[in-house]
C-alpha positions as a printed NumPy array, in Angstrom:
array([[-40.188, -12.741,  13.157],
       [-40.01 , -10.224,  15.731],
       [-40.705,  -6.82 ,  14.119],
       [-39.235,  -3.343,  15.033],
       [-41.942,  -1.665,  17.385],
       [-42.338,   1.436,  15.202],
       [-44.226,   3.987,  17.007],
       [-47.886,   4.823,  15.911],
       [-48.576,   6.955,  13.173],
       [-48.756,  10.133,  15.277],
       [-45.461,   9.31 ,  16.943],
       [-43.671,   9.285,  13.25 ],
       [-43.428,  13.085,  13.746],
       [-39.509,  13.809,  13.705],
       [-37.766,  10.961,  15.815],
       [-34.294,  12.387,  15.185],
       [-33.727,  15.719,  16.959],
       [-34.206,  18.46 ,  14.096],
       [-34.601,  15.898,  11.257],
       [-37.607,  15.037,   9.02 ],
       [-38.77 ,  11.542,   8.486],
       [-39.185,  11.134,   4.743],
       [-38.515,   7.407,   3.921],
       [-39.389,   3.919,   5.088],
       [-39.953,   0.487,   3.667],
       [-42.926,  -0.453,   1.871],
       [-41.9  ,  -4.162,   2.591],
       [-41.609,  -4.707,   6.226],
       [-41.931,  -3.141,   9.659],
       [-38.588,  -4.687,  10.779],
       [-36.897,  -2.096,   8.277],
       [-36.635,   1.727,   8.97 ],
       [-34.881,   4.478,   7.061],
       [-34.765,   8.38 ,   7.213],
       [-32.705,  11.325,   6.019],
       [-31.424,  14.009,   7.96 ],
       [-28.776,  16.723,   7.996],
       [-25.555,  16.462,  10.203],
       [-24.723,  20.13 ,  10.784],
       [-21.476,  21.277,  12.078],
       [-23.329,  24.16 ,  14.047],
       [-24.849,  21.356,  16.192],
       [-21.671,  19.536,  16.848],
       [-19.951,  19.203,  20.07 ],
       [-16.033,  19.317,  19.574],
       [-13.867,  17.434,  21.82 ],
       [-10.218,  17.582,  20.593],
       [-10.135,  16.084,  17.106],
       [-13.709,  14.976,  17.152],
       [-16.835,  16.958,  16.27 ],
       [-20.103,  14.833,  17.031],
       [-23.923,  15.193,  17.309],
       [-25.999,  12.79 ,  18.991],
       [-29.582,  11.958,  17.996],
       [-32.457,  10.235,  19.653],
       [-33.605,   7.343,  17.733],
       [-36.63 ,   5.697,  19.532],
       [-36.923,   2.845,  16.971],
       [-33.5  ,   1.498,  17.596],
       [-34.268,  -0.76 ,  20.585],
       [-31.754,  -2.949,  22.415],
       [-32.369,  -5.956,  20.334],
       [-31.747,  -4.328,  17.081],
       [-28.644,  -2.35 ,  18.541],
       [-27.001,  -5.648,  19.697],
       [-27.796,  -7.981,  16.672],
       [-29.463,  -5.884,  13.888],
       [-27.922,  -3.685,  11.326],
       [-27.505,  -0.148,  11.55 ],
       [-25.87 ,   1.787,   8.34 ],
       [-25.277,   5.396,   7.587],
       [-24.602,   6.796,   4.211],
       [-23.58 ,  10.532,   3.307],
       [-24.391,  12.079,   0.019],
       [-21.611,  13.75 ,  -2.017],
       [-21.309,  14.326,  -5.564],
       [-24.479,  12.934,  -6.853],
       [-24.149,   9.575,  -4.658],
       [-24.487,   8.048,  -1.456],
       [-21.506,   6.472,   0.144],
       [-21.302,   4.171,   3.113],
       [-19.851,   5.325,   6.278],
       [-17.306,   5.131,   7.933],
       [-15.196,   6.861,   5.253],
       [-11.967,   8.413,   5.663],
       [-10.13 ,  10.721,   3.352],
       [ -6.563,  12.208,   3.4  ],
       [ -5.92 ,  15.964,   3.357],
       [ -2.731,  16.778,   1.513],
       [  0.03 ,  19.021,   2.617],
       [  1.098,  20.797,  -0.562],
       [  4.554,  21.424,   0.567],
       [  5.469,  18.06 ,   1.492],
       [  3.273,  16.34 ,  -1.4  ],
       [  2.158,  13.902,   0.939],
       [ -1.09 ,  13.287,   3.188],
       [ -0.976,  15.794,   6.281],
       [ -3.679,  14.169,   8.006],
       [ -6.996,  12.108,   7.878],
       [-10.582,  12.769,   8.718],
       [-13.032,  10.146,   9.297],
       [-16.757,  10.705,   8.731],
       [-18.361,   8.04 ,  10.961],
       [-21.061,   6.864,  13.22 ],
       [-21.768,   4.999,  16.601],
       [-24.796,   3.81 ,  18.128],
       [-26.579,   2.155,  20.973],
       [-30.14 ,   1.646,  22.202],
       [-32.075,   4.702,  21.02 ],
       [-29.113,   6.758,  20.281],
       [-27.138,   7.518,  17.195],
       [-24.019,   9.556,  17.082],
       [-22.567,  10.85 ,  13.845],
       [-19.102,  12.43 ,  13.85 ],
       [-15.89 ,  13.626,  12.177],
       [-12.605,  12.491,  13.702],
       [ -9.185,  13.892,  12.651],
       [ -6.187,  11.964,  12.956],
       [ -4.504,  14.932,  14.757],
       [ -5.67 ,  17.604,  17.047],
       [ -3.978,  20.244,  14.668],
       [ -6.685,  19.463,  12.076],
       [ -9.223,  22.139,  11.32 ],
       [-12.294,  20.02 ,  12.544],
       [-14.587,  22.796,  12.754],
       [-14.197,  23.596,   9.166],
       [-15.754,  20.344,   7.926],
       [-18.927,  20.622,   5.791],
       [-22.443,  19.745,   6.777],
       [-23.831,  16.418,   5.383],
       [-27.009,  14.744,   4.311],
       [-26.978,  11.316,   6.03 ],
       [-29.257,   8.517,   5.469],
       [-29.821,   6.025,   8.32 ],
       [-31.158,   2.449,   7.689],
       [-32.054,   0.188,  10.597],
       [-32.8  ,  -3.335,   9.821],
       [-34.016,  -5.954,  12.177],
       [-31.696,  -9.085,  12.658],
       [-34.099, -11.496,  10.823],
       [-34.405,  -9.345,   7.713],
       [-30.599,  -8.375,   7.789],
       [-29.774, -12.2  ,   8.108],
       [-31.784, -12.959,   5.006],
       [-30.474, -10.401,   2.832],
       [-26.901, -10.817,   3.991],
       [-27.291, -14.713,   2.933],
       [-28.536, -13.263,  -0.303],
       [-25.183, -11.517,  -0.784],
       [-26.578,  -7.953,  -0.6  ],
       [-23.734,  -5.398,  -0.495],
       [-24.675,  -3.221,   2.449],
       [-22.148,  -0.728,   1.414],
       [-24.12 ,  -0.107,  -1.862],
       [-26.926,   2.157,  -0.85 ],
       [-28.573,   1.936,  -4.177],
       [-28.608,  -1.983,  -3.87 ],
       [-29.944,  -1.672,  -0.373],
       [-32.723,   0.885,  -1.262],
       [-33.662,  -1.669,  -4.178],
       [-33.753,  -4.525,  -2.086],
       [-35.405,  -3.209,   0.879],
       [-37.815,  -1.383,  -1.411],
       [-36.978,   2.083,   0.551],
       [-38.932,   4.999,  -0.644],
       [-36.576,   8.013,  -1.752]])
């Protein structure tokens, strides 16, 4: 199995811009996890999108192409898989006025976390900061656990199966 090329111990200082590394797998070097804060103060706003890009050196092109990259956000005592879309009600119309998606995108060595509104009239700059967990799993390990029926959207199941430290 080709393992993720994790950096030597000294290089495990914060790999994500302005983030602290505090989790990893006890089981396999092909598994990487970290928690960080997505801050709106750091976001670049372009129309209905507010995003922050992070450098992730362990996210090599092989993993970006055929591995598994998952993000989860923390709210009300639980970790929820991203992307996550919620509606904002219009009290006068008693209907959803617009939606906002908390999502992510990636390519080799880069992760982008974003809010995207369904309309440019939405107050995108007023969205809350979020605690985010990033889990990167190499293709061989991801394939094995997918065949075992692991629900990748359930962070607690992923944490237990991959033996991620919290």
